[in-house]
N, C-alpha and C positions, 0 to 999 in steps of 0.2 A: 566164324560170322559170315565173311564172304560165302564162302558153300552154302548158307543156309539162305543169302539173299538173293543168289542164283537160282536156287530150286524154290523158292517160294513165286521168282518173276516167272520161271516153266511152265509153275502150275497155273498162274493166272492167263499166260500165255492160250494153255492147252483147253483151260475149260471153255471156252466158245467152241471150240472147234467139237470138243466131244458133245456137246449140245448138240451141235448141228448134227451131229454124225445121229446122235438119239432120236433128232425131228427127223432124219432121211429115213429111219428104220421105223417112227409112225405113220412117214406117210406112205412106204411100203406095204405097213400091216394093211394102213386102212384101203390099199389097191387105189390110191386118188389118179395114177395116172389111167388106170382100164377105166373110171368112172369117165374119166375127162373125155378121151377118146370117144366113149357114148357119147357123152353132150354133146362134142363136135359132129357124129352123123346125124344128133337129133336137128341141132343148126343147119346141117344141109340139108333135110327133108324140109323142115320150115322155110329156110331159103327159097324153097322152089315153090313153095306157096306165094311168096313174096313177090316173087317174078313173075308170076301171073297175074297177080293179084294190082301190084305196084308199076311193074317193066314192062305191063302189055308183052310179057315171054319171050323177052328181048335181050335176056339178061345173058345167056350163053354161057362161054366155058371163063370168061372174063371173070365174071361175077360168081360163078361155084368158087375160084381161086381167091378173089374178095374172101370171102365165107368162111371157106378153109381157114384163111391166114386169120380172120379174126374171132374165129374160136380156136385157137391156137392150143392143143391141149397142154402144153409145155406152159404157156403164159395162167393159163386158170390153176394148174397145180401150183404153180409158185405164187400166185396171190394167194390162196387158200393157206399156202404152208408157213407164209405171214404171218396169219392171224395165228397158226397154231402154234406157232414160236414164241409168241406172245403171251396166248390163252392158258396152254398147258407146258408148265416146268416143273421138274423135280419129282416127287411121288406123284401127282398126276398124270403126268405123261406116263409114268413108268405103270400104273396102275393099265391106264387105256391101253400100252402096247402088251400088257401080259394079256388083258382080257381079248382081244383081236388078234392076237398072234395064234392062237389054236381053238380048238374046242367050236364051243359054240360061238363065240365071237367073229371066227375066221369062216363059219358057214354063215351066217350072218350077214357078213362083207358078200361072201361067193354069191349068195341068195337076192342081194339088193342089187346087185351088179345085174345079174342076169334078168332081174323081171325091169328091172329100167331100161335094158336093152331090149326086152321082148316086147313092153307096151308102147313103144314106135309103132308098132302094126297098129293102125287103125282095130281090125279085128278083133285083136287081143283087148286091145284098152276096152272097145265098145261091151266086150263079152266081160270082161271086168268088172267095170260099170254096172251093169245089168246084175253080176253076184251082189254086188252092193247094195243096189235099190232091193233085191229081194229079202238081203238080211237087215237092212235099217231099220230099226223102230224093234228089232226083235229082243230079246232076252240071249241070243248065240255066245256062246261062251268064248269065241275068236273075238266077235267084234268088239267086246269088252275087254278083251288086253290088248285090242289095237288102239282102244279108243285110250285106257291107262298107258298107254307107248306114247301116243300125241298129246296127250295130257300134260306128263311130266315135260316135255320137251316145247310143251305152247306152239306147236308144229303149225298149226294152220293160220294162227295170227302173224308168225312169221315165215311162212310161204307170202302170204297177203301181201304183208310188208313188204315182201323182196320184189313179189310179181310189181306191186304199183310201180316201185322205184325206178325197176325195169324198165317198165312204160314210158314214165315220164322220162329216163333220161332217151330212150326211142324217139320221142318226140325232140326233146334238145339236139340229136343228133339230127334230123330232120330240118330243123329251122336254123340250124348251123350249116347244113348246107344248102340252104335257101330252098328249100321245099316245102316249106312251112311258114304260113304269116302268124304266129301266134305270140304273146308275149312270155312269161312264166309265169306270171300270175295266172293265166286263162290254161296252160298245160295244168297245171296243178289242180285248177277248180274241173278239168276234163277227167283225170286221172282220179280226183275224189270221187266223180259221179258214179265210176266205175268198179268202188269197192263192195257191193251187195255183189253186184255179178261175179266177180273175181272170187268172193269169198265162197260163193257157192260152188263155184266151178272147181276151187282149190280143193272145196273139200270133200267134195266127190273123189279127183284125182287122188287126194292124199290115201285116202281110204281104201281106194280100187287096189292103187298099186302094191300098198303096206300087205294088205290081204293076198292079194298075187306072189308076192315077193315072200310071206311066213306061211304061206301054204304047206310045205315038207316041214313045217319043224314041229318037234310034240312041246305040248302046252308047257311043258317045265322048262325047256331049254327057252322058250319064250317068256315064262316069267324069270328066269335068271338075266335076259337080255333089259324086262324094264326095273327087274332091281338096280341091274349097272345104269343105267339111265339116271335113276333115280341120287347117286351116288356123287360126290363133289366133281370126281375125275368124268362120269356121264356127262353132269350138266355142262361141265367146261368143255367137254368136247362138242356138246350140242352148241353153246354159245359160239364158238370159235369156227365150226365148219356152215354155221349159217350167215355170221359175218365176213367169211371168207370165199365162198361163192354167193352172196349178196353183192360183195365187192365186185367178184371177177363177171356176174353176169351185168353188173351197173356198166362195168367198163364195156362187155361185149355189144348190151344193148345201144351203147349212145355210139359206139361205130359201125354199127350195125344200118342205123338210122341213118346217120352221114353218108354211110356209102349205099343209100337207098337212093336220099338225095340228090349226091354228085351223078348216078345214073340217071336219072329222073331231067336233071338238069342238061345233062349230054347231049342227052336223047333229043332235049328241047334247040339245041343247036344246030 
């Protein structure tokens, strides 16, 4: 009996370690570290615009260091990982790992990251949006596939919600840094007024990005991905990624707003 109790105790202690190891495999298979580094580069480019518009171009190296820390890839990955650990367990987690570890799934992750890095170039983004404009409203087969994928994960509305939440958090950061005099109700009203514009831009960007990303894919491969996205594992993954990146970007946006405010206040002293 003593031996049996010890063995059970060891199994109970080992279970979280094994689960954590499988989540690490999942994070690696999804190449979230690579994506987070791309997002940091995006953040640094966007911060240059913030510097020009809100800091009079006086941010300098100190501003870049602040932004680089705010967009910490490690912190972003850890936030997303936390959501994955909760939302994806057991067989669903294994199904996701199996799909994205090789073949079509692995190719899709690579293409998505490559396109995300490429579309930060304004010329590439403009070309992708122009291409979408030409296809919009047509019976193009690839456009129909992308629509099916987007609809399966409610991606437009989820992205709109994430963008609006991030905008609200940026304003909160500005307010807490004493550079914006608005109540939370006023901030919410301001963000709500942006809904239609954010929706239109989000839809255009999302379709353009996915069309760019999947352009090398054969139709059959994209159909396999669409089919996977409709499984329980695919839906759980989609929700976890939106929740994880949504939370990460809320943290980033608040910190960015506060950093802008503190730099503005410092300039006035």
